[in-house]
N, C-alpha and C positions, 0 to 999 in steps of 0.2 A: 504493500500500500504506500509506504514512504517513497519507494522508487517511482510509483505512478505520480505522486505529487511533485517529485523532483523533475520528472519529464514534462509534466504540465507546466510547471513554473518556467522551465527552460524554453518551452514553446511560446509561452506568453512573452518572455523577454525578447525572443527573436521577432515576434510579430510587432512588439512595441518599437524595436529598433528600425524595422522596415517602415513603419508608419511615420516615425520621426524623420527618417531620411527622405521619404516620399509622402509628404502630407496631403498632396492632391494628385489626381491622375495627370499624367503628362499630356499636355495638349498637342494635338497633331500640328505639324509645321504647316504654315500657310503656303500653298503651292503658287500663289500669285501675290507675293509681297510687294511688287512694284505697282500693283493696282490699288487704288483707293477703295476703302470699304464703303461701297454705295450700290445703287441699283444695277449699275452696269456689271460690276463684278459678280453680284448676286445672280444675275441672269445667266452668266456663263457657267458659274458653279452649279446652279440648279439644273441647267440643261445636261451637263455632263453627268450629274448624279442620277437624274431620272432615266437616262438612256442606258446606264450601266447597272441599274438596280434590278437584279434577277427577280423575276416574278411580277415586276411592275408592268402596268399597261403600256408604258412607253419604252420598254426594254428593247435594245437593239443588240443582236449578236455581234461579236467582234468583226466578222467579215463585212458587216454593213457600216462600220464606223469609219467612214472615209471623210477626211477633212482637207479642204483645199485652200491654199493661201496665195494671193497675189504677192509679188515680191517688191517691186518699186513702189515706195510710199506706204507699204503695208508691213513688210518685214525689215526693210532698211529705208533710209532716206532717199529722196529723188531730186533734191534741189542742189545747185541751181539748174542742172540738166541731168538726165538719166546717166547713171554711172557707166553704163556700157558705151554710151556715146563719148564719154570722156576717154575711155580706152581707145575707141576708134580714132578720135582726134589725136591722141598721143601717138598712135601707130602711124598716122599720116605724116606727122612731123618726123618720126623716126625713119620712115621709108622715102621721104621726099628727095634725098640725094640720088636715089635710083630712078626718080621720075621727074626730070626737069620740066616736062610738059605740064605738070600740075600747077605751076605758077600762073598759068593762063586759063585753067579749067576749074569750073565750079563743080562740087562744093570745096574742092581742095584749095583753090586760090584764097578764099576767105579764111580758111583755117590757117594757112601759112602766114597770112597777114595778122593773125591773132584775133579773128572775129568769128568764132564757131557758131554763134547765134545767127549771124547773117548766112552762114553756109547752109543752115537748116531751113532757111526761108524757102528753099526750093521744094519743100515738102517731101512726099514719098519718093519721087524720082531721085532727089538729091541724097536721101537717106539710103536708098538701095545702092547707089553708086559708092557711097562711103562704106557700106557693109561689104560690097563685092571686093573692094580694094583691100580691105583690112581683115576680112574674115574667111576668105576663100583661097583655093589653090594650095592649101596645106593639109596635112593629115589631121585627124582628130587629136592625136597625141601632141602634135606640134602646136595646135591651137590651144589646147589645155595648158601646156607648158608656158606659152606666151602670156595667157591670162594670169596664171599663178605668179609669174615673175612680176607682172605689172601690179598685181594686188599687194605684193610685198613692198614695193617702192613708191607707188602713187599715194598722194595725200589729198584729202578733201580741202578745197580752197578756204573754207570758213573755219573749220575746227583743227585743221592740220593733222587729223587722225587718218589712219588707213581706212579705206572704204569698208572693209569688213568689220571695222569698229563702229561704223555708223548704223548699226543694227539696233532695233528697238528692244530694250530689255524686257518690257512687259510681254512682247510677242514671243520672245524666247521662252519665257515662263509658261505662256499659254501652250506653245508647241509641246513642251515637256509634260505639262499636265494632261494634255490630250493623249499623248503616247503612254503615259503612266496608267491611263484608263482604257487601254486597248484600241485607241484610234491609230489609223495609219495616216500620216501627214504627207501631203503633196504640195509642191509649188506649182502653180498654174499662172504663168506670167507672159506678158507681151515681150519680155526680154528674150534674148537668144538662148535656146536650150543648152547649147554647148558652153556658152559663157557661164550660165548658172551652175552647170554641173561641175565646173572647175572649183567651186568653193562651197556648194550647198551642204555637203556632208560635214565638213569641218566647222562651218559657221552655224548651221541650223540643226544638224543632226538628221538631215534629210538626204538619203543616198541618191546617187545620180539616176537610178531607175525610177525614182519617185518625183522626177522633175518633168514638167510639161512646159514647153516654151515655143516661141517662134522658131521655125526649123527651116534650114536650107537643105536641099537635096545633097546626097553624098554618092560618090561613085567608088567602085572597087577597082584597085589597080595593083599591079606588081611593081614595086620599086626595088631594084637591085635584088630581085628574087623574093622579096618579102611582101606579103599581102598587106595592103593598107586601105583605109577608107579616106577619101579625099573630099573636102568640103567644096561644093560647087556653087556657082552664082545663080542659083535658081531656087525660088521659094517653094517650100512644100506646105507650110502652114504659117499663117499670121495668127498667133495665139492671143488675140485681143478682141474685146467686144463679142460679136457673135462667134468668133473663132474659139473662144474659151470653152463653151460647152462642147464644140466639135472636138477640141483637143482632149477634153475629159473623156468623151466617148471613145476616141481612137486610142488613147494611151492608157487610160485607167479601166474603162469598161464597166464602171459602176457609177451611179449617181451619188454625189457626195451628200452627206447629211449636215455638214458644217462647212461654211464658206466664208472667207474673210477677204475684203478688198478695201479700196480707198478712193476709187474714182469711177467715172462713168464707163471706163473701159472694163470694169468688173460687174457692171449692171447685169448682163446676161448670165454670168456665172452664178450670181446670187439668185436671180430669178429661177434658173434651172434647178438649183439646189433646193430652194424652199418650195418648189412646185411639186416635189415628190410626195408620195404617200407616206404617212407616218411623221414622227417628229423631225424637225430640222432647225437649223440656226443660221441666220445671216448676220454677219458682222461688218459694219462699215466704219472705217477709221476716218474721223474728221480732223484735219490738221488745223488746230486753233491756237497753238502755242508759239507766238512770235518771239518769246524770250528764249526758250530752250531749244526751239526748232524753227519752224516757219508757220505762218497762218495763211492759208489759201484754200480756195474752193472753186467757185463759179467762173472766175475770171483768170484762172491760172493757165498758162500755156503748157505746163507740166502737171499732170495729175489733176486735170479738171474734174470737179465734182459738182454736178448740177442736177441732172435727172435722177440719179440714184438717191441723192439726198432728199429730193422732193417725194420720191416714192417710198422711202424707208418707213414712215409711219403706217401707211396703208398696207404695206407688205409685212409689217411686224418685225423688221430688221432692227437689230440693236446698233445704235450709233454711238461709237466711242468718241468722246470729246477729249482730245489729247491733254488739254490744259486741266480739265476738271477731273478726269478719271485716272491719270497716271501720276504716281509719286515721282517716278524716274523715267526719263526718256531713253538715254543711251547708257550702256554698261559702264562707261568711264565716268559717269556722274556719281556712281555708288560710293 
């Protein structure tokens, strides 16, 4: 009997020590610490919780948990001009000694005179000339290496940070939270697919096979007996506006249940996503923070946001106000 009392007393002592050391249950870490605690964050958390709650009426099996994200202006910044265009401009300057004729040809002449904005006034034809000169004629591996080297050395004109540091910390957290809950995350961008694939995995945790972007045709060749795929100056897909649902259909093969964008170029992707049967979530990032980033929407030449913003209330899309909803914008602010 005395032995039983001794064991009971020892057990009580152990329990007491545990309670003293851990007076309250450990609170789960916040998966979205850079998001302010308000209705926007709550909407995201509630959607993820309801579609992953087994037995619930809105439960989605993992194979249906497809999330698509625009890149420019949604995952990383896009001002003063799209970063891929900065790469192309830098390549023109680098290649200019081999092309003396460029000094009299647009869009190259304006770029070499230090006025890339004027070079782009030529619209789509000027852009296609620029892309053909700087993105084709090389193998996929050569292009990837070129982009990777550029990302290591190029700096944003405003922040002086590498372009891969100009990513949005709250969106990185959202990507991780979705993946932690069984979602497969994709980039669906108007940017070039090969450009994006050069950094998507290291920067966003999104592997190259989960990137959908504007695509140039490729050709198979043997170079010195080695089979290679060479980028050609012919467009296979413009992954913007109506092209985004087409790209999703062709590359992914499933309708997303979560889509995030920031401009009218993402309108059709959000429409396509939220028109599906069952639960879905449309997220529209509104750039409202002129202090930490930029404030722009309807009148911007880059990332114009007008029609999508007007339709958001009736479509039930969640509009993220960068200034009001984010504690932190870029990782280097932490």
